[in-house]
N, C-alpha and C positions, 0 to 999 in steps of 0.2 A: 414779100415779107413772111407771110404764113409759110411758104415753102422752105425758106431758110430756116425758120423756127423749127419746122418739122425735120429738117435734115439735122439741125443741132440736137434736138431730142434724140433722134435715132442714133446719132453718133455717141451721145452720151450713154445711151442704152447699151450700145455695143461695148463702150469702154467698161461699163459697170459689169457686164457679163463676162468680159475678158478678166477683169479683176477678180471677180468671183471664182472663175475657173483657175486662175493662177493661185489664188489663196487655197483653194481645195487641193490643187496639185502639190502645193508647198505642204499643206497639212498632211496629206497622204504620204509624202516623202518622210516627213518627221516621224510619222507613225511607223512607217517602214523601218526607219533608223532605230527608233526606240524598241520596236519589236525585235529587230536583229540584236540590238544590245542586250535586250532581256534574255533572248535565247543563249547568246553567247555567256552572259553571266550564269544562266541556269546550268549550261553544260559544264562550264568551269567549276561551278560549285558542286555539281554532282561528281565530277571527277575528284576534286579535292576531298569530297565526303568519302568517296570510295577509298581513296589513298589513305586518309585518316583511319578509316576502319580497318584496312590492311595493317597499318602500322600498330594500331591498337591489339589486333588479333595476334599479330606476331609478338608484341609485348606479352600478351597473355600466355602464349605458348611458351616463350622463354621462361616466364614467371613460373609456369607449371613444372617445367623441366628442372628449374632450380629448386623448387619445393619438393620434388620427387627425390632429388639428390640429397637434400637436407634430411628428409625422412629416412633415407637410406643411411646416411651417415650416423643418425641418432640410433638407428637399429644396430650399427656396428659398435656403438660405444657400450662397454660393459665395464663394471666395477664391482668389487666385493663390499664396498661401502654402502650400506643400506640407505643412509640419508641421501647420498650423491645419486644413487640409482633412482630413488624415488623423484628427484628433481628431473633426472633425464627422462623418466617416463612421462612426466607432466609436460615437459617442452616438446617431446616426440609427439604426444597427442595434440599439442597445440599446433604443431607443424602439419600434422595430418588433417585437423580440422580446416585449417587455411587452405591446404591443397584441395580438400573436397569441395570448398567454397568456390575456389577458382575454376574447378572442373564444371560445376554447375551453371556458372555464368557464361552465357552465349555473347552477350554484347557488354562490354565495359566502357566506361569513361575513362578519360585521362586522369582524372583526379582519382578514381578508384584504383588504377593501375599503380599510381604514386602511393596510395595507402597501402596496397599489397607489397610494393617494393620495401616500404619502410618497415612493415612487419617481418618481411624475409630478412632485412638487414639486422633486426633485433635478434631474430632466431639464430642467425649465423654468429653474431656477437656472443650470444649466451652459449652456444655450442663451443666456440673458441675458448671461452672461459672455462667450461667444463673439462674440455680436453686438457687444459693446463692443470686443472685441479686433479684429474685422473692421472696424468703424467707425474705430477708431484707425489700423489699417493703411490703410484707403481714405483717411482724412484725410492720413496721412503720404505716401501714394502721390501724392494730388492735389497736395500741397505740393511733393513731389519733382518731379512732372511740371511744375508751374508754375515751379518753380526751374529745372529744366532748359530749360523753353521760354524762360524769362528769359534764362538764360545762352546758349542757342543763338541767341536774338534779338539779344543783345548782341554775341555772337561774329560773327554775319552783318553786323550794323551796323558792327562794327569791321572786318570783312573789306571791306565796301563802302567804308568810310572809307580803309582802306589801299589798295584797288583805286583809288578817286577820287584819293588822294594820289599813287599811282604813276602813274596816268594824267597827272595835272597835272605830276608831276616829268618824266614822258616828254615831255609836251607842251612843258614849259619847256626841257627838254634839247634837244628838237627845234628850238624856237625859238632857243635859243642856238646849236645847231649850224647852224641856217639862218642865224642872224645872224652867225656866224663864218665863214660862206662868203665867199669873195671874189667880187667882182663887177667886171666889165670894161665900161667905157664907152668910146665913140667908136671902135668896132671898124671898121676899114677894111681893104680889099683893094686894093693898088696894083700896076699892072703896071710892071716896070723893064725897060729896054734892056740891052744888053751893058754900056754905060757907066754903068749904074746911074741912068739918068735916068727920071723918071716919064713913062708914057705910057698913053693910053687906047686905042691901037690894038692889036687882037689880033695883027696880023701882026708887030709889032715887039717883042712881049714876049719877054724871055728868062727872067724869073723873076718871082715874086710876093712881095710884102711885106705882111705883115699886122701892123698896128700897133693898139694900144690902151693903155689906162691901168687898171692894176689900182688900184681905189678904196681910199682909206683906211678902215680897219675896226680899231677899237681892241681888239675882242675876238677877232680872228682870231689864229691862232698865227703868230708871227713866224719867219722862217727861209727856208731855200732850198726853193723849190717847183718842181715840174716842171709846165710849162704846155704843154698840147697843143693844136694847132689841125688842123681838119679842114676842107678846102676841096673844094667841089663845083662841077664844071664846068657849063656851060649844058645839057648832057645829063643832069645829075643824077649823073653818075658821080664817085666820090671820087678826087681827085688824090693820089697816093702813089708813093713810090719803090718799085722792085721788092723792096728789102730792108726796106721799111717794117715797123715793128713795132705792137704793140697796147697798150692800156691798159684798165683796168677803169673802167667807168662804167654807172650805171643797172643793176647787177648783170649785166653782160655785157662781153665783151671787144670794144673797138672799135679799128678801124685808123685811125692817125693819119696826117696829111700831113706834119707837122713837129713838133719838140718843142724846148723851151729850159728851162733852168734859170734861175730867177728869185730873187734875194735879196729878199725881201719883208719890210719892217720897219714894217708897219702904216700906212704912208703912201702917198700916191698914187705909183705907179711906172709909169713909161712903159716899154713893152715893144714890140719889133719882132721878128718871126720871119720867116725867109725860107724860100722854098720854090723851087728851081730844077730845071727839067726840060728837057732839050734835046729839046724837041719843039714842035709846033705848037699855039697856043692858039687856040681857037674864039671867034668872036664870041658875045656873049651876057651873061648874068648869071652872076656868080661869087658863090657864098655861102660864108661862112666861119663855123665854131663854134669857140669857145674853151673849154677844159676845165681845170680845176685840181681836184686832190683828188677826181677822180671826178665832178665836178659840172659841168654847163654854166654857165659864168659870163658868157658874152656871145656876140653874134652880129652878123654885119653882111653886107653884100652890096655889089657894085659891078658896073657894066655895062661891057663892053668892046666897042667897035665895030669 
């Protein structure tokens, strides 16, 4: 009995030892499996973390490039409108500040990337609006320039028309004035003796008579006119009394030989003007000029022998 009991106890002891061993083996296996799972999860998590870091870095680089282009685009925008240019400068500085911040950050979160992207979108939207405003201003400026050019051209054309009309009027007025000038025909110089007989001998001449006809002119002003004569001797010297006067002609003062007032009524008017000088007349050609209203209206000459 005691031997059987001893064998049963020994058998039970072996069974317990076997059970403990089996339990330990199972526990070790479980630990190995758990450790393997943990290692797998760690490796996978590390790889995912690296991948996420790469994605975020790529997003940051892309964001930086976009911001650099936005800053460059703001640089290219120019306008003569002071208020709009001030807005451009503010937004450009805002974009530059954001770019500087993105460059400084080495590691960014997904949330920060989203925040930067929203700000980038805002900057782009503002830029598009400003581009539209600048285009509108440029279009308006072009329209104003075109309108100004048109008005200036029309004004210049109007000025040219006025100048041309003024020239035509001046020319017409000159023609009218020219047409209104008196003209003398048949201008003759005749020598007279003491008895007022005509003579061609210089030695017998006591005075000279200049005769002519003021021609009919319907547009000339009617009324009393002062008619001047200038007689030049064979030596070219002007014949004039010592107390002889002057008159205006050709923008200068001319000395006259004799003068007479004539009542001109737009019809042919015969006129004779005398010049007497108690002196000796030389042989040769005597030339006479007739003036009225400051204009040379006729001339003639005669030869004394």
